[in-house]
VEXDREN-2710 file (C-alpha; in Angstrom, 1 decimal):
% VEXDREN-2710
k/r/px/py/pz
1/UNK/40.6/1.6/33.7
2/UNK/40.4/3.5/30.3
3/UNK/37.4/5.4/31.5
4/UNK/39.3/6.4/34.7
5/UNK/42.3/7.5/32.7
6/UNK/40.1/9.7/30.5
7/UNK/38.5/11.2/33.6
8/UNK/42.0/12.0/35.0
9/UNK/43.0/13.7/31.8
10/UNK/39.8/15.7/31.7
11/UNK/40.3/16.8/35.4
12/UNK/43.9/17.8/34.7
13/UNK/42.8/19.8/31.7
14/UNK/40.1/21.5/33.7
15/UNK/42.6/22.3/36.5
16/UNK/44.9/23.8/33.9
17/UNK/42.1/26.0/32.6
18/UNK/41.2/27.1/36.2
19/UNK/44.9/27.8/36.8
20/UNK/45.2/30.0/33.8
21/UNK/41.9/31.7/34.5
22/UNK/42.8/32.5/38.2
23/UNK/46.3/33.7/37.1
24/UNK/44.9/36.1/34.5
25/UNK/42.1/37.3/36.9
26/UNK/44.6/37.9/39.7
27/UNK/46.9/39.8/37.4
28/UNK/44.1/41.9/36.0
29/UNK/42.7/42.7/39.5
30/UNK/46.1/43.6/40.8
31/UNK/46.9/45.8/37.8
32/UNK/43.5/47.5/38.1
33/UNK/43.9/48.2/41.8
34/UNK/47.5/49.5/41.3
35/UNK/46.3/51.7/38.6
36/UNK/43.4/53.0/40.7
37/UNK/45.9/53.7/43.6
38/UNK/48.2/55.5/41.2
39/UNK/45.3/57.7/40.0
40/UNK/44.7/58.7/43.6
41/UNK/48.0/60.7/43.6
42/UNK/48.0/64.4/42.5
43/UNK/48.4/64.6/38.8
44/UNK/51.3/66.9/39.0
45/UNK/53.4/64.5/41.0
46/UNK/56.3/64.9/43.3
47/UNK/58.4/66.8/40.9
48/UNK/55.9/69.7/40.8
49/UNK/55.8/69.7/44.6
50/UNK/59.6/70.1/44.6
51/UNK/59.3/73.0/42.1
52/UNK/56.6/74.7/44.1
53/UNK/58.9/74.6/47.1
54/UNK/61.7/76.0/45.1
55/UNK/59.4/78.7/43.8
56/UNK/58.4/79.5/47.4
57/UNK/62.0/79.8/48.3
58/UNK/62.6/82.1/45.4
59/UNK/59.7/84.4/46.4
60/UNK/61.1/84.4/50.0
61/UNK/64.5/85.5/48.7
62/UNK/62.8/88.1/46.6
63/UNK/61.1/89.5/49.7
64/UNK/64.4/89.6/51.6
65/UNK/66.0/91.6/48.8
66/UNK/63.0/93.9/48.7
67/UNK/63.4/94.4/52.5
68/UNK/67.1/95.3/51.9
69/UNK/66.2/97.9/49.3
70/UNK/63.4/99.2/51.4
71/UNK/65.8/100.0/54.2
72/UNK/67.5/102.4/51.9
73/UNK/70.4/100.3/50.9
74/UNK/70.6/101.0/47.2
75/UNK/73.6/99.8/45.4
76/UNK/74.3/98.3/42.0
77/UNK/74.9/95.0/43.6
78/UNK/71.5/94.9/45.2
79/UNK/69.8/95.8/42.0
80/UNK/71.8/93.2/40.2
81/UNK/70.6/90.5/42.8
82/UNK/67.1/91.8/42.3
83/UNK/67.4/91.5/38.5
84/UNK/68.8/87.9/38.9
85/UNK/66.0/87.0/41.2
86/UNK/63.5/88.4/38.7
87/UNK/65.0/86.3/35.9
88/UNK/65.0/83.2/38.1
89/UNK/61.5/83.9/39.2
90/UNK/60.4/84.1/35.6
91/UNK/62.2/80.9/34.7
92/UNK/60.8/79.1/37.8
93/UNK/57.2/80.0/37.3
94/UNK/57.4/79.5/33.5
95/UNK/58.6/76.0/34.3
96/UNK/55.8/75.5/36.7
97/UNK/53.3/76.6/34.0
98/UNK/54.8/73.9/31.6
99/UNK/54.9/71.1/34.3
100/UNK/51.3/71.9/35.4
101/UNK/50.0/71.1/31.9
102/UNK/46.5/72.2/30.7
103/UNK/44.4/70.3/33.2
104/UNK/45.1/72.4/36.3
105/UNK/43.1/73.3/39.3
106/UNK/41.8/76.9/39.7
107/UNK/44.1/77.4/42.8
108/UNK/47.2/76.7/40.6
109/UNK/46.0/79.1/38.0
110/UNK/45.5/81.8/40.6
111/UNK/49.2/81.2/41.8
112/UNK/50.4/81.6/38.2
113/UNK/48.3/84.8/37.7
114/UNK/49.7/86.3/40.9
115/UNK/53.3/85.3/39.9
116/UNK/52.7/87.0/36.6
117/UNK/51.6/90.2/38.5
118/UNK/54.8/90.0/40.6
119/UNK/56.9/89.6/37.5
120/UNK/55.2/92.6/35.9
121/UNK/56.0/94.8/38.9
122/UNK/59.6/93.5/39.1
123/UNK/60.2/94.3/35.5
124/UNK/59.0/97.8/36.1
125/UNK/61.3/98.1/39.1
126/UNK/64.5/96.7/37.6
127/UNK/64.1/97.7/33.9
128/UNK/67.4/98.7/32.4
129/UNK/67.8/102.5/31.9
130/UNK/64.8/103.3/34.0
131/UNK/65.3/105.3/37.2
132/UNK/65.0/103.4/40.4
133/UNK/61.8/104.3/42.3
134/UNK/61.8/103.0/45.8
135/UNK/58.1/103.8/46.1
136/UNK/57.5/100.9/43.7
137/UNK/59.0/98.4/46.1
138/UNK/55.8/98.6/48.1
139/UNK/53.7/97.7/45.0
140/UNK/56.1/94.7/44.4
141/UNK/55.8/93.7/48.0
142/UNK/52.1/93.7/48.0
143/UNK/51.9/91.5/45.0
144/UNK/54.7/89.3/46.5
145/UNK/52.8/88.9/49.7
146/UNK/49.7/87.9/47.9
147/UNK/51.8/85.4/45.9
148/UNK/53.4/84.0/49.0
149/UNK/50.0/83.6/50.7
150/UNK/48.5/81.9/47.7
151/UNK/51.6/79.8/47.1
152/UNK/51.9/78.8/50.8
153/UNK/48.2/77.8/50.9
154/UNK/48.4/75.9/47.7
155/UNK/51.7/74.1/48.6
156/UNK/50.2/73.2/52.0
157/UNK/47.0/71.9/50.3
158/UNK/49.0/69.9/47.8
159/UNK/51.2/68.4/50.6
160/UNK/48.1/67.4/52.6
161/UNK/46.5/65.8/49.5
162/UNK/49.8/64.0/48.7
163/UNK/50.1/62.7/52.3
164/UNK/46.5/61.5/52.2
165/UNK/47.1/59.8/48.8
166/UNK/50.3/58.2/50.1
167/UNK/48.5/56.9/53.2
168/UNK/45.7/55.5/51.0
169/UNK/48.4/53.9/48.8
170/UNK/50.0/52.2/51.8
171/UNK/46.6/50.9/52.8
172/UNK/45.8/49.7/49.3
173/UNK/49.2/48.1/48.9
174/UNK/48.6/46.2/52.2
175/UNK/45.4/44.8/50.9
176/UNK/47.1/44.0/47.6
177/UNK/49.8/42.1/49.4
178/UNK/47.1/40.0/51.1
179/UNK/45.4/39.3/47.8
180/UNK/48.7/38.5/46.2
181/UNK/49.6/36.1/49.0
182/UNK/46.1/34.5/48.8
183/UNK/46.5/34.2/45.0
184/UNK/49.9/32.7/45.3
185/UNK/48.6/30.1/47.8
186/UNK/45.6/29.3/45.6
187/UNK/47.8/29.0/42.6
188/UNK/50.2/26.8/44.6
189/UNK/47.2/24.6/45.6
190/UNK/46.1/24.4/42.0
191/UNK/49.6/23.6/40.8
192/UNK/49.8/20.9/43.5
193/UNK/46.4/19.5/42.4
194/UNK/47.5/19.4/38.8
195/UNK/50.7/17.7/39.7
196/UNK/48.8/15.1/41.8
197/UNK/46.4/14.5/38.9
198/UNK/49.3/14.1/36.5
199/UNK/51.0/11.7/38.8
200/UNK/47.7/9.7/39.2
201/UNK/47.3/9.7/35.5
202/UNK/50.8/8.4/35.0
203/UNK/50.2/5.7/37.6
204/UNK/46.9/4.7/36.1
205/UNK/48.4/4.7/32.7
206/UNK/51.1/2.3/33.9
207/UNK/48.4/0.1/35.5
208/UNK/46.4/0.3/32.3
209/UNK/49.4/-0.8/30.3
210/UNK/49.8/-3.8/32.6
211/UNK/46.0/-4.5/32.5
212/UNK/46.0/-4.4/28.7
213/UNK/48.7/-7.1/28.7
214/UNK/47.3/-9.2/31.6
215/UNK/44.4/-11.6/31.9
216/UNK/42.1/-10.3/34.6
217/UNK/41.3/-13.7/36.1
218/UNK/44.6/-15.6/36.1
219/UNK/47.0/-12.7/36.0
220/UNK/48.9/-14.4/33.1
221/UNK/49.9/-12.6/30.0
222/UNK/47.1/-12.2/27.4
223/UNK/47.3/-12.4/23.6
224/UNK/48.4/-8.8/23.3
225/UNK/51.3/-9.3/25.7
226/UNK/52.2/-12.5/23.8
227/UNK/52.3/-10.6/20.5
228/UNK/54.7/-8.1/22.1
229/UNK/56.8/-10.9/23.5
230/UNK/57.0/-12.5/20.1
231/UNK/58.0/-9.2/18.5
232/UNK/60.9/-9.0/20.9
233/UNK/61.9/-12.7/20.5
234/UNK/64.3/-12.3/17.5
235/UNK/67.6/-13.9/18.1
236/UNK/66.5/-15.9/21.2
237/UNK/67.4/-19.6/21.6
238/UNK/65.1/-22.4/20.5
239/UNK/61.8/-22.6/22.3
240/UNK/59.1/-25.1/22.9
241/UNK/55.5/-24.0/22.7
242/UNK/52.8/-26.1/24.5
243/UNK/49.1/-25.3/23.9
244/UNK/47.0/-26.7/26.8
245/UNK/43.3/-27.3/27.1
246/UNK/41.4/-28.2/30.3
247/UNK/39.5/-31.4/29.6
248/UNK/35.8/-31.5/30.4
249/UNK/35.8/-28.0/31.7
250/UNK/32.2/-27.3/30.9
251/UNK/30.9/-30.2/33.1
252/UNK/32.9/-28.7/36.0
253/UNK/31.1/-25.4/35.4
254/UNK/27.7/-27.0/35.0
255/UNK/28.0/-29.2/38.1
256/UNK/30.0/-27.1/40.5
257/UNK/29.3/-23.6/39.3
258/UNK/31.3/-20.9/37.6
259/UNK/33.0/-19.8/40.8
260/UNK/34.7/-23.3/41.0
261/UNK/35.4/-23.1/37.3
262/UNK/37.2/-19.7/37.8
263/UNK/39.2/-21.2/40.7
264/UNK/40.2/-24.1/38.5
265/UNK/41.5/-21.7/35.8
266/UNK/43.3/-19.6/38.3
267/UNK/45.0/-22.8/39.8
268/UNK/46.1/-23.8/36.3
269/UNK/47.5/-20.3/35.7
270/UNK/49.5/-20.3/38.9
271/UNK/50.8/-23.8/38.1
272/UNK/51.9/-22.6/34.6
273/UNK/53.6/-19.5/36.0
274/UNK/55.4/-21.2/38.9
275/UNK/56.2/-24.7/37.4
276/UNK/56.1/-24.9/33.7
277/UNK/57.1/-21.5/32.4
278/UNK/59.4/-20.0/35.0
279/UNK/61.9/-19.1/32.3
280/UNK/59.5/-18.3/29.5
281/UNK/56.0/-16.9/29.2
282/UNK/52.7/-18.2/30.3
283/UNK/49.6/-17.0/28.5
284/UNK/45.8/-17.5/28.9
285/UNK/44.8/-17.9/25.3
286/UNK/41.1/-17.8/25.9
287/UNK/38.4/-19.8/27.7
288/UNK/40.1/-22.9/29.1
289/UNK/43.1/-22.8/26.8
290/UNK/46.6/-21.8/27.8
291/UNK/49.9/-21.3/26.1
292/UNK/53.4/-21.8/27.6
293/UNK/56.6/-21.0/25.8
294/UNK/59.9/-22.1/27.4
295/UNK/63.5/-22.1/26.1
296/UNK/64.8/-25.6/25.5
297/UNK/68.3/-25.0/24.0
298/UNK/69.6/-28.0/22.1
299/UNK/67.9/-30.9/24.0
300/UNK/66.1/-33.6/22.0
301/UNK/62.4/-33.8/21.4
302/UNK/62.2/-36.8/23.7
303/UNK/63.8/-34.8/26.5
304/UNK/61.4/-31.9/25.9
305/UNK/58.4/-34.2/26.2
306/UNK/59.8/-35.8/29.3
307/UNK/60.2/-32.4/30.9
308/UNK/56.6/-31.5/30.0
309/UNK/55.4/-34.9/31.3
310/UNK/57.1/-34.3/34.6
311/UNK/55.5/-30.8/34.9
312/UNK/52.1/-32.2/34.0
313/UNK/52.4/-34.9/36.7
314/UNK/52.5/-32.0/39.2
315/UNK/49.4/-30.4/37.8
316/UNK/47.1/-28.8/40.4
317/UNK/44.3/-30.5/42.2
318/UNK/41.3/-28.3/43.2
319/UNK/39.5/-28.9/46.5
320/UNK/35.8/-28.4/46.6
321/UNK/33.1/-29.1/49.1
322/UNK/32.5/-32.7/47.8
323/UNK/36.1/-33.5/47.7
324/UNK/38.7/-32.8/45.1
325/UNK/38.9/-32.2/41.4
326/UNK/41.9/-33.7/39.6
327/UNK/42.6/-31.3/36.7
328/UNK/43.0/-33.1/33.4
329/UNK/44.9/-31.3/30.6
330/UNK/45.4/-32.1/27.0
331/UNK/48.4/-30.6/25.2
332/UNK/50.0/-30.0/21.9
333/UNK/53.7/-29.2/21.5
334/UNK/55.6/-27.7/18.7
335/UNK/59.2/-26.4/18.5
336/UNK/60.5/-23.0/17.3
337/UNK/62.1/-22.7/14.8
338/UNK/62.3/-26.4/14.1
339/UNK/58.5/-26.8/13.3
340/UNK/57.9/-23.4/11.7
341/UNK/59.6/-20.2/10.8
342/UNK/57.1/-18.0/12.8
343/UNK/55.4/-18.2/16.1
344/UNK/52.0/-18.1/14.3
345/UNK/53.0/-21.3/12.4
346/UNK/54.3/-22.9/15.6
347/UNK/51.0/-22.1/17.4
348/UNK/49.0/-23.6/14.5
349/UNK/51.0/-26.7/14.6
350/UNK/50.6/-27.0/18.4
351/UNK/46.9/-26.6/17.9
352/UNK/46.9/-29.5/15.4
353/UNK/48.8/-31.6/17.9
354/UNK/46.3/-30.6/20.6
355/UNK/43.4/-31.9/18.5
356/UNK/45.3/-35.1/18.0
357/UNK/45.7/-35.5/21.7
358/UNK/42.0/-35.0/22.3
359/UNK/41.1/-37.5/19.6
360/UNK/43.4/-40.0/21.3
361/UNK/41.4/-39.8/24.5
362/UNK/42.3/-36.5/26.3
363/UNK/44.6/-36.3/29.3
364/UNK/47.7/-36.6/27.2
365/UNK/50.3/-34.5/25.3
366/UNK/51.2/-34.9/21.7
367/UNK/54.2/-33.4/19.9
368/UNK/53.6/-32.1/16.4
369/UNK/54.7/-34.2/13.5
370/UNK/54.0/-33.6/9.8
371/UNK/52.0/-36.8/9.6
372/UNK/49.5/-35.3/12.1
373/UNK/48.9/-32.3/9.8
374/UNK/48.1/-34.8/7.0
375/UNK/45.5/-36.5/9.2
376/UNK/44.0/-33.3/10.4
377/UNK/43.8/-32.1/6.8
378/UNK/41.8/-35.2/6.0
379/UNK/39.6/-34.6/9.0
380/UNK/39.0/-31.0/7.9
381/UNK/38.2/-32.2/4.4
382/UNK/35.7/-34.7/5.7
383/UNK/34.1/-32.1/7.9
384/UNK/33.6/-29.8/4.8
385/UNK/32.3/-32.7/2.8
386/UNK/29.9/-33.7/5.6
387/UNK/28.6/-30.1/5.8
388/UNK/27.9/-30.3/2.0
389/UNK/26.4/-33.8/2.4
390/UNK/23.9/-32.5/4.9
391/UNK/22.9/-29.6/2.7
392/UNK/22.6/-31.7/-0.4
393/UNK/20.7/-34.7/1.2
394/UNK/23.4/-37.4/1.0
395/UNK/22.6/-38.7/4.4
396/UNK/20.1/-41.5/4.9
397/UNK/18.7/-43.8/7.6
398/UNK/18.9/-47.6/7.5
399/UNK/16.8/-49.6/9.9
400/UNK/17.8/-52.7/11.9
401/UNK/14.8/-54.7/13.4
402/UNK/14.4/-55.3/17.1
403/UNK/12.5/-58.5/17.9
404/UNK/10.6/-60.0/20.8
405/UNK/11.8/-63.6/21.1
406/UNK/8.8/-64.7/23.2
407/UNK/6.1/-63.2/21.0
408/UNK/8.1/-63.8/17.7
409/UNK/7.3/-60.3/16.6
410/UNK/9.2/-57.2/15.4
411/UNK/8.7/-54.7/18.2
412/UNK/10.7/-51.8/16.7
413/UNK/13.7/-50.8/14.6
414/UNK/16.8/-48.7/15.3
415/UNK/17.7/-46.0/12.8
416/UNK/21.4/-46.3/11.8
417/UNK/22.8/-43.3/9.9
418/UNK/24.8/-43.8/6.6
419/UNK/26.5/-41.3/4.3
420/UNK/26.3/-42.1/0.7
421/UNK/29.1/-40.3/-1.3
422/UNK/27.7/-39.7/-4.8
423/UNK/31.2/-39.1/-6.3
424/UNK/32.6/-42.5/-5.2
425/UNK/29.4/-44.4/-4.7
426/UNK/30.8/-45.6/-1.3
427/UNK/28.7/-45.8/1.9
428/UNK/30.7/-44.0/4.6
429/UNK/30.0/-45.6/8.0
430/UNK/29.1/-43.4/11.0
431/UNK/32.2/-44.4/12.9
432/UNK/34.2/-42.3/10.5
433/UNK/32.1/-39.1/10.4
434/UNK/30.1/-38.9/13.7
435/UNK/33.2/-38.2/15.9
436/UNK/34.1/-35.4/13.5
437/UNK/30.5/-34.0/13.6
438/UNK/30.4/-34.2/17.4
439/UNK/33.3/-31.8/17.7
440/UNK/31.3/-29.1/15.9
441/UNK/27.7/-28.0/15.6
442/UNK/27.2/-30.3/12.6
443/UNK/26.0/-32.9/15.1
444/UNK/23.0/-30.7/15.8
445/UNK/22.1/-30.6/12.2
446/UNK/22.5/-34.4/11.9
447/UNK/20.3/-34.9/15.0
448/UNK/17.6/-32.7/13.4
449/UNK/17.8/-34.7/10.2
450/UNK/17.6/-38.1/12.0
451/UNK/14.5/-37.0/14.0
452/UNK/12.8/-35.6/10.9
453/UNK/13.6/-38.8/8.9
454/UNK/12.3/-41.1/11.6
455/UNK/9.0/-39.1/11.9
456/UNK/8.6/-39.0/8.1
457/UNK/9.0/-42.8/8.0
458/UNK/6.4/-43.3/10.7
459/UNK/4.0/-41.0/8.8
460/UNK/4.5/-42.8/5.5
461/UNK/3.8/-46.2/7.1
462/UNK/0.7/-44.8/8.8
463/UNK/-0.6/-43.6/5.5
464/UNK/0.1/-47.0/3.9
465/UNK/-2.0/-48.6/6.6
466/UNK/0.8/-50.6/8.2
467/UNK/0.5/-51.6/11.8
468/UNK/2.5/-49.1/13.9
469/UNK/5.9/-50.0/15.3
470/UNK/8.3/-48.0/17.4
471/UNK/11.4/-46.4/15.8
472/UNK/14.5/-45.7/17.8
473/UNK/17.0/-43.0/16.9
474/UNK/20.2/-41.7/18.6
475/UNK/20.6/-38.1/19.8
476/UNK/24.0/-36.8/20.7
477/UNK/25.0/-36.0/24.2
478/UNK/26.0/-32.5/23.0
479/UNK/22.5/-31.8/21.8
480/UNK/21.1/-32.7/25.3
481/UNK/23.1/-29.7/26.6
482/UNK/21.1/-27.3/24.4
483/UNK/17.7/-25.9/25.5
484/UNK/16.5/-26.2/21.8
485/UNK/16.4/-30.0/21.8
486/UNK/12.8/-30.3/23.0
487/UNK/11.6/-27.8/20.4
488/UNK/13.5/-29.7/17.7
489/UNK/11.8/-33.0/18.7
490/UNK/8.4/-31.4/19.0
491/UNK/8.7/-29.7/15.6
492/UNK/9.5/-33.0/13.9
493/UNK/6.5/-34.8/15.5
494/UNK/4.1/-31.9/14.7
495/UNK/5.4/-31.5/11.2
496/UNK/4.6/-35.2/10.3
497/UNK/1.6/-35.7/12.7
498/UNK/3.3/-38.6/14.6
499/UNK/2.3/-39.7/18.0
500/UNK/5.2/-39.4/20.5
501/UNK/4.7/-43.0/21.8
502/UNK/6.1/-44.4/18.5
503/UNK/9.4/-42.5/18.7
504/UNK/12.2/-43.7/21.0
505/UNK/15.3/-41.6/21.7
506/UNK/18.5/-43.4/22.6
507/UNK/20.8/-41.7/25.1
508/UNK/24.4/-42.6/25.5
509/UNK/26.1/-42.6/28.9
510/UNK/27.9/-39.4/27.8
511/UNK/24.7/-37.5/28.7
512/UNK/25.3/-38.4/32.3
513/UNK/28.8/-36.9/32.3
514/UNK/27.3/-33.6/31.3
515/UNK/24.6/-33.7/34.0
516/UNK/23.3/-30.2/34.3
517/UNK/20.0/-28.4/34.8
518/UNK/19.6/-28.2/31.0
519/UNK/20.2/-31.9/30.6
520/UNK/17.8/-32.8/33.4
521/UNK/15.1/-30.5/32.0
522/UNK/15.4/-31.9/28.5
523/UNK/15.1/-35.5/29.8
524/UNK/12.0/-34.5/31.9
525/UNK/10.3/-32.7/29.0
526/UNK/10.9/-35.5/26.6
527/UNK/9.5/-38.1/29.0
528/UNK/6.6/-35.7/29.7
529/UNK/5.8/-35.6/26.0
530/UNK/5.3/-39.3/26.0
531/UNK/8.5/-40.3/24.2
532/UNK/10.3/-43.4/25.2
533/UNK/13.9/-43.0/26.5
534/UNK/16.4/-45.8/25.9
535/UNK/19.8/-46.0/27.6
536/UNK/22.2/-47.2/24.9
537/UNK/25.5/-49.2/25.4
538/UNK/24.7/-49.7/29.1
539/UNK/27.6/-50.9/31.2
540/UNK/30.4/-49.8/29.0
541/UNK/31.2/-46.4/30.2
542/UNK/30.5/-44.3/33.3
543/UNK/27.1/-45.6/34.2
544/UNK/25.8/-44.2/37.4
545/UNK/22.9/-46.2/39.0
546/UNK/21.7/-43.0/40.8
547/UNK/21.4/-41.2/37.5
548/UNK/19.6/-44.2/36.0
549/UNK/17.2/-44.3/38.9
550/UNK/16.5/-40.6/38.4
551/UNK/16.1/-40.9/34.6
552/UNK/13.9/-44.1/34.7
553/UNK/14.5/-45.1/31.1
554/UNK/11.9/-47.2/29.3
555/UNK/14.6/-49.4/27.8
556/UNK/18.1/-50.4/28.8
557/UNK/20.2/-51.6/25.8
558/UNK/23.0/-54.0/26.9
559/UNK/26.1/-53.6/24.8
560/UNK/27.3/-56.5/22.6
561/UNK/30.7/-56.6/24.3
562/UNK/29.1/-58.6/27.2
563/UNK/28.1/-61.4/24.7
564/UNK/31.7/-61.6/23.6
565/UNK/33.0/-62.3/27.1
566/UNK/35.2/-65.4/26.8
567/UNK/34.6/-66.5/30.4
568/UNK/31.2/-68.0/30.2
569/UNK/30.6/-68.1/33.9
570/UNK/31.5/-64.4/34.2
571/UNK/29.2/-63.7/31.3
572/UNK/26.3/-65.4/32.9
573/UNK/26.8/-63.5/36.2
574/UNK/27.2/-60.1/34.4
575/UNK/24.3/-60.5/32.1
576/UNK/22.1/-61.8/35.0
577/UNK/23.0/-58.8/37.1
578/UNK/22.3/-56.3/34.3
579/UNK/18.9/-57.9/33.7
580/UNK/18.0/-57.8/37.4
581/UNK/19.1/-54.1/37.6
582/UNK/16.9/-53.1/34.7
583/UNK/13.9/-55.0/36.0
584/UNK/14.4/-53.4/39.5
585/UNK/13.7/-50.0/38.0
586/UNK/10.9/-51.2/35.8
587/UNK/12.8/-50.9/32.5
588/UNK/12.8/-53.4/29.6
589/UNK/16.1/-54.8/28.3
590/UNK/17.4/-55.3/24.8
591/UNK/20.6/-57.0/23.9
592/UNK/22.6/-55.7/20.9
593/UNK/24.9/-57.6/18.7
594/UNK/23.2/-61.0/18.5
595/UNK/25.2/-62.7/15.7
596/UNK/25.2/-66.4/16.3
597/UNK/22.7/-69.2/17.2
598/UNK/24.8/-69.7/20.4
599/UNK/24.2/-66.1/21.3
600/UNK/20.5/-66.6/20.8
601/UNK/20.4/-69.9/22.8
602/UNK/22.2/-68.2/25.7
603/UNK/19.9/-65.2/25.8
604/UNK/16.8/-67.4/25.5
605/UNK/17.9/-69.5/28.4
606/UNK/18.9/-66.4/30.5
607/UNK/15.5/-64.9/30.1
608/UNK/16.1/-62.1/27.7
609/UNK/13.2/-61.4/25.4
610/UNK/14.3/-58.4/23.2
611/UNK/17.3/-58.6/20.9
612/UNK/18.8/-57.0/17.9
613/UNK/21.7/-58.1/15.7
614/UNK/22.9/-59.5/12.4
615/UNK/21.6/-63.0/13.2
616/UNK/18.1/-61.5/12.4
617/UNK/18.8/-58.8/9.9
618/UNK/21.3/-56.3/8.8
619/UNK/20.3/-52.6/8.5
620/UNK/18.0/-52.1/5.6
621/UNK/16.1/-49.2/3.8
622/UNK/12.6/-48.5/5.1
623/UNK/11.0/-49.9/2.0
624/UNK/12.5/-53.3/2.8
625/UNK/11.7/-53.3/6.5
626/UNK/7.9/-53.9/6.3
627/UNK/8.6/-56.9/4.0
628/UNK/11.1/-58.3/6.4
629/UNK/8.7/-57.8/9.3
630/UNK/5.9/-59.7/7.4
631/UNK/8.3/-62.6/6.6
632/UNK/9.7/-62.8/10.2
633/UNK/6.3/-62.7/11.9
634/UNK/4.9/-65.3/9.4
635/UNK/7.8/-67.6/10.3
636/UNK/7.1/-66.9/14.0
637/UNK/3.4/-67.9/13.5
638/UNK/4.7/-71.3/12.0
639/UNK/6.8/-71.8/15.1
640/UNK/3.9/-71.1/17.4
641/UNK/1.7/-73.5/15.4
642/UNK/4.4/-76.2/15.5
643/UNK/4.7/-75.7/19.2
644/UNK/1.0/-76.4/19.7
645/UNK/1.2/-79.5/17.4
646/UNK/4.7/-81.0/18.1
647/UNK/5.9/-79.6/21.4
648/UNK/8.6/-77.2/22.5
649/UNK/11.7/-79.1/21.4
650/UNK/10.7/-79.1/17.7
651/UNK/9.6/-75.4/18.0
652/UNK/12.9/-74.4/19.4
653/UNK/14.7/-75.9/16.4
654/UNK/12.4/-74.0/14.1
655/UNK/12.9/-70.8/16.1
656/UNK/16.7/-70.9/15.7
657/UNK/16.1/-71.2/11.9
658/UNK/13.9/-68.2/11.7
659/UNK/16.7/-65.5/11.8
660/UNK/18.6/-67.3/9.1
661/UNK/15.6/-67.7/6.9
662/UNK/14.6/-64.0/7.3
663/UNK/18.1/-62.8/6.6
664/UNK/18.1/-64.6/3.2
665/UNK/15.0/-62.6/2.1
END
């Protein structure tokens, strides 16, 4: 739009230049042609023609008087007339000499010469005191006849030339009229074009002003328009500001495509404009975030939240080929001027409330309270401290053994992340800082640290000559959405010279929610490298059997919550089903959270071989893990020997004692 406006301005300027150029050119051509036509006229002009005619008349009168004298009529009156005519004749031809100027044709000079000859003879004829000589009349007449002939011929020639010039002038003026009319029409067209361009520029400028204040996709106001609205909001009644975010928008884009994502955003924008912010302003803040500001008068905070809840209950539903997408929105609400003196402060408080809503599980709206700011400040402080802890090496991995009940051996260990705070000496559990890291790119740095630490541990054990065991680490679902994951894993393996078969990556079910080409490619590449993939916390979230069949994990880890099921019959059925499902796809199973001898007895009787939990060992540093392994497997050898010598019943009792004995080490 801006480029088009600039083009319009350039075209209008060019048209104006053409307009001026044509106007000046037309004026110049017209002036030149008029001047040329004027030059076509005789230089002496119409006044001299008139004087020539008067002179001709005077000469004619002179001849008439001479005729009278020549007939013998001599009287003082006739001589007086002749003298007067002589004086007039002198004045007339002297005036002609002055009007003619210096640039005169030869014919005109001849007329003046003959007029001078006539005057000379007249003076001799009518000189005072001289006797009158009638015989001189003939001499005057002869010179007068010559003057009349020259004058008549010259006047006739001048009149013909004048007529020709006037005719030419008429013709030229006709052509000039045509050119003037054409010029006027052309100038009118140019003026009309310039006016059209100016009108188009004005219209485009108005559209540009609208476009600058409008989001192109949703047609809602944008941040610029919101700033202008805020600037004009002084003296308005109290308002409520709600900052909305579309939950899980990226998976919608990844699974259904960006066209569906754009339709979803447009539907949310229409709903905001028509339902939530009819009396206020609705703004697309950016990406999948929206802002609505509505006047609320003096109603209570509870009534405001009830009004928003009612509007959110009418939120749009988007139809797609596979069915329908129910739009989930999280919101943060703050009140102006109750929660802040400026809209910038109100928006910040609404953002804080929005983060609180997302932390509480999304799909809800939270109103700002000062206590929320305190909690968010603590979260921000922990995020900054975590960033420093990563840089300064305050993170470490502890290892919890995984055992095979049938073989009485440690088959692997899971790496559990801990954060040691050097200032307080406290060990910060991952439940406190991992959720904070997952909302930023810090989780990617943590994943890289965990992978590198696991490979470094395997390399150290290999150099120490220990029998190799498999180490299992968690990688965040967010990292699986990055194409750099495979390179990060490969670099860690290559840097420490570790075989991929000894590294197991645990995947939470959140990876399936973000199912996308990138996620599928990462899973395929990791499996192709020879790494084991383990499905963690199976059965607790959004497990999809079709996804699991496609992924084909090497290990399915059953969450501890199933062991805590108070209904023992239900527990037996659920655990049996999970075991059967894993075996049907060729995956091993491992039960987490084994804490009591009763848990162990149940799992042994149910046919589970691989377990992990506090009954066997708590997480420990890598330097303690090999010693624990030696102790546990030595006790297992005793059990197997007892089984050969005393039978299974005595061996089972010893087996239940092994975890407790090893934990005391």
